[in-house]
C-alpha positions as CSV (number, residue, x, y, z in Angstrom):
1,M,109.2,75.8,89.1
2,N,107.9,72.3,89.3
3,S,104.9,71.2,87.8
4,E,103.1,70.5,91.1
5,F,103.5,74.0,92.4
6,R,101.9,75.4,89.1
7,I,99.1,73.0,89.2
8,Q,98.2,74.1,92.8
9,N,98.3,77.7,91.9
10,S,96.1,77.4,88.9
11,E,93.4,76.3,91.1
12,L,93.6,79.4,93.3
13,A,92.4,82.8,93.5
14,F,94.6,85.5,94.8
15,V,93.0,88.6,96.3
16,A,94.8,91.7,97.4
17,L,93.6,93.4,100.6
18,G,94.1,97.1,101.6
19,S,92.9,99.4,104.3
20,N,93.9,102.9,104.9
21,L,90.8,104.4,106.8
22,G,89.8,103.0,110.5
23,N,91.2,100.2,112.7
24,S,92.9,98.7,109.3
25,R,94.6,95.9,111.2
26,E,91.3,94.9,112.7
27,I,89.4,95.5,109.3
28,L,91.9,93.2,107.5
29,T,91.9,90.5,110.1
30,R,88.1,90.3,109.8
31,A,88.1,90.4,106.4
32,M,90.6,87.5,106.0
33,A,88.5,85.5,108.4
34,R,85.4,86.2,106.0
35,L,87.3,85.3,103.0
36,Q,87.8,81.8,104.4
37,E,84.2,81.3,104.0
38,F,84.8,81.6,100.1
39,S,87.4,79.0,100.0
40,D,87.3,75.3,99.9
41,V,90.5,74.9,101.9
42,C,92.6,77.1,104.3
43,L,93.6,80.3,103.2
44,L,97.1,81.1,102.2
45,K,97.7,84.3,103.9
46,S,100.5,87.0,103.8
47,L,101.7,89.2,106.8
48,L,100.2,92.7,107.0
49,I,102.7,95.2,105.4
50,E,102.4,99.1,105.5
51,T,102.6,100.8,102.2
52,T,102.9,104.5,101.0
53,P,99.5,105.2,99.3
54,V,100.0,105.2,95.2
55,D,97.9,107.3,93.0
56,C,95.8,108.5,96.0
57,P,94.7,112.1,96.9
58,P,97.5,114.2,98.6
59,G,97.6,113.6,102.3
60,S,96.1,110.1,102.0
61,P,97.0,108.0,105.1
62,M,99.4,105.0,104.8
63,F,98.0,101.6,103.9
64,L,98.0,98.3,105.4
65,N,98.2,95.7,102.6
66,A,98.0,91.8,102.4
67,V,97.2,89.1,99.9
68,V,95.4,85.9,100.3
69,G,95.1,82.8,98.2
70,L,91.8,80.9,98.3
71,K,90.4,77.9,96.5
72,P,87.2,78.8,95.1
73,Y,84.3,76.5,95.3
74,V,83.1,74.2,92.5
75,G,81.1,76.4,90.4
76,E,82.3,79.8,91.5
77,T,83.2,82.2,88.8
78,P,85.5,85.3,88.9
79,E,82.3,87.3,88.4
80,S,80.5,85.6,91.3
81,L,83.6,86.1,93.6
82,L,84.0,89.6,92.5
83,F,80.3,90.1,93.7
84,K,81.1,88.7,97.0
85,L,84.2,90.7,97.5
86,Q,82.3,93.9,96.8
87,A,79.7,92.7,99.2
88,L,82.4,92.3,101.8
89,E,83.9,95.7,101.2
90,K,80.4,97.3,101.9
91,E,79.9,95.1,104.9
92,C,83.4,96.5,106.4
93,G,82.0,100.1,105.7
94,R,83.0,100.9,102.1
95,Q,81.1,103.9,100.6
96,P,80.6,104.5,96.8
97,K,83.7,106.4,95.6
98,K,83.4,110.3,95.6
99,V,87.1,110.7,94.6
100,L,89.5,108.3,92.8
101,N,91.5,106.1,95.2
102,E,90.2,108.0,98.3
103,A,90.9,106.6,101.6
104,R,88.6,103.4,102.4
105,P,88.3,101.0,105.2
106,L,88.5,97.9,102.9
107,D,89.8,97.5,99.5
108,L,89.6,94.0,97.8
109,D,91.2,93.5,94.3
110,L,90.7,90.1,92.5
111,I,94.2,89.7,91.2
112,V,94.0,86.1,89.6
113,F,91.5,83.4,89.3
114,G,93.5,80.3,88.2
115,E,94.3,80.8,84.7
116,E,91.0,82.8,83.9
117,T,91.3,86.0,82.0
118,R,88.6,88.7,81.4
119,A,88.5,92.1,79.7
120,T,85.2,93.6,80.1
121,P,83.7,96.8,81.2
122,A,83.2,95.6,84.7
123,F,86.9,94.2,85.4
124,T,90.0,93.1,83.9
125,L,91.6,89.5,85.1
126,P,94.4,89.3,85.8
127,H,94.3,92.6,87.5
128,P,96.0,95.1,84.8
129,R,98.5,96.7,87.5
130,A,99.3,93.8,89.9
131,H,102.6,93.2,88.1
132,L,103.6,96.6,88.5
133,R,102.6,97.1,92.1
134,R,104.8,96.5,95.2
135,F,102.0,96.3,97.6
136,V,100.5,93.5,95.8
137,L,103.7,91.7,94.7
138,Q,105.4,91.7,97.9
139,P,102.8,89.9,99.9
140,L,101.9,87.8,97.0
141,A,105.5,86.8,96.7
142,E,105.5,85.8,100.3
143,I,102.8,83.2,99.8
144,A,103.2,82.3,95.8
145,P,106.6,83.3,94.8
146,G,106.7,80.8,91.8
147,L,103.2,82.0,90.6
148,I,103.2,83.2,87.0
149,L,100.4,85.8,86.6
150,P,98.4,84.9,83.3
151,G,99.9,87.1,80.5
152,Q,103.4,87.3,82.4
153,A,106.6,85.4,81.6
154,E,108.3,85.9,84.9
155,T,107.2,84.8,88.5
156,V,105.8,87.1,91.0
157,A,109.2,86.9,92.8
158,Q,111.2,88.0,89.8
159,L,108.7,90.7,88.9
160,L,109.1,91.9,92.7
161,A,112.9,91.9,92.3
162,A,112.6,93.8,88.9
163,L,110.7,96.6,90.3
164,R,112.1,100.0,90.9
165,D,111.4,102.0,94.0
């Protein structure tokens, strides 16, 4: 991986999007448009992929997933971006959880914020299971295959190739 690519990715935040309630395609398209407002440059956007629910209640509908890369505005922190992501989830109809991993119109996970790391009761950064989840790695590899998640030694593309189905 050349240093230019790494420098570019070190300035980006990557957000995973998921939906399995309502018109998921429309919800994710609208969410991506709103996420553009959080970025100093045009978003990197993966295609939408349909995935099987993971660790969800039995009978959960299939998900549509995607990942976007954005360049946070100067002064943005992981915490302030997370707050905006949670507000966008609510704006798109997300209700407080009643059941762990229940169906939801929009789920936004902050996967990476540059080289920042966090381990607080509020959240962990990078996302603690991103490197294990095909529904995150596959769309992330589409837009940033050479990205190395903080704490990992392999690129996103290598992590994806090593996953077992």
